[in-house]
C-alpha positions, 0 to 999 in steps of 0.5 A, spaced: 500 499 499 505 504 501 508 503 494 502 504 491 501 510 495 507 513 492 506 511 486 499 515 486 502 521 489 508 521 484 503 521 478 499 526 481 505 530 482 507 529 475 501 530 472 501 537 476 507 539 473 505 538 466 498 542 467 502 548 470 507 547 464 502 546 458 503 552 455 510 551 454 510 544 452 505 547 447 509 553 445 516 552 445 518 559 442 525 559 438 531 561 443 534 565 439 530 571 437 532 574 430 529 581 428 526 579 421 529 586 417 531 585 410 531 590 405 526 586 400 520 585 405 517 590 411 516 589 418 509 592 420 507 593 427 500 591 428 495 593 434 491 588 437 485 591 441 485 588 448 492 585 448 500 587 446 501 589 438 504 584 435 508 584 428 508 581 421 513 580 415 510 582 408 512 581 401 508 585 396 507 581 390 504 583 383 499 588 383 491 585 385 495 578 386 492 574 392 495 575 398 496 569 403 496 571 411 501 565 414 500 562 420 507 559 422 508 552 426 511 552 433 518 552 434 518 557 429 519 565 428 517 570 422 524 571 421 525 563 419 519 565 413 524 569 409 525 564 403 518 562 403 515 569 402 520 570 397 518 564 393 511 566 393 513 573 391 517 570 386 510 566 383 507 573 383 503 572 391 504 577 396 505 574 403 504 576 410 507 572 415 504 573 422 507 572 429 504 569 435 505 573 442 510 571 445 514 569 439 520 572 436 520 580 436 512 580 438 511 581 446 506 577 451 505 570 451 501 565 446 495 562 447 489 560 443 485 566 444 491 571 444 493 567 438 486 568 435 486 575 437 493 577 433 490 573 427 484 577 427 488 584 427 492 582 422 486 581 417 484 587 419 491 590 418 491 587 411 484 591 409 486 597 411 494 598 409 494 594 403 487 594 401 487 586 401 479 585 400 476 578 403 476 575 395 483 576 395 486 573 402 488 566 402 489 563 409 495 558 410 496 555 416 502 550 417 502 545 423 500 549 430 498 554 425 492 550 422 488 551 428 489 559 427 487 558 420 481 553 420 478 558 426 479 565 421 476 561 417 470 559 421 469 565 422 469 567 415 475 571 413 478 569 407 476 566 400 481 560 401 484 556 406 491 552 405 492 547 411 499 544 411 500 538 416 494 539 420 492 536 426 485 534 428 486 537 435 490 539 440 487 534 445 488 529 440 495 531 439 496 531 447 493 523 447 498 522 442 504 525 445 503 524 452 498 518 453 498 517 460 496 524 462 488 526 462 486 530 456 481 534 459 486 539 462 488 542 456 487 549 455 489 551 448 484 545 444 484 548 437 478 543 436 479 543 428 476 537 426 470 539 430 470 546 426 471 543 419 464 542 417 463 550 418 468 551 413 465 554 407 471 556 403 475 552 398 481 548 402 487 545 399 490 540 404 497 538 403 501 533 408 506 528 408 505 521 408 511 519 413 509 525 417 512 523 424 509 529 428 502 529 426 500 523 422 497 524 415 491 520 417 489 527 421 490 531 415 485 526 411 480 526 416 480 533 416 480 534 409 474 529 409 470 533 414 471 540 410 465 540 405 470 543 399 477 541 401 482 537 396 488 533 399 494 533 396 499 527 399 506 528 398 510 522 398 515 520 403 514 527 406 516 529 413 513 533 418 518 539 417 521 537 409 515 539 405 518 545 402 525 541 402 524 535 399 518 536 395 518 544 395 517 546 387 511 541 387 508 544 393 510 551 391 506 549 384 500 547 388 499 553 392 500 558 387 495 554 382 490 554 388 491 561 390 489 563 383 
């Protein structure tokens, strides 16, 4: 009984520690902050009502071209997206990468609601500063960012939606990565699959068949649940190499879908 009691106590303590630290687990911000100052793009401050200002990196494409509003994955910052912005701008598209609160040079702390607020503010910023209308706005989320992109699409923003390596929910990801812990204590749930039927925009889902972080089965389920979705699988693609192993094909697919 003593051993059992000690085991239960140790488990309870471990659960408590994970509960307190869960946002540091979900949002592993980059250890080194890089200020993305490049001559061919503008670093723009975004006022977030009720929260800290955030920033976005804007690459201007051709006149009247669609604009991709990109929500990146965890462990990234907008300085990591310079090459992607340039690649899409070279194809004539405009590209705006939003920073999450507490990531990179943005102040504050990330959370589901804080990230949604920053995303809403980014949509308004693009409309006010760059005259990006709804019919010219494409929402694009990658990994963690698919949760933000799906919510913005559910709210009616954007004419199209692109999801790169999406997950069904953060609850499901918790069950996958930390199966011994109860999943009902997760604060930031990002219920992508539950929201999917409410997404009415044409959607492109891209997922690597060998994704070792978010299983391809999750991407398939998301594509099946969104009424107007198409699925593109990247053969042998892993979680972090979609733009490396099959970069040209993925960029081609994104460009065609945006236009």
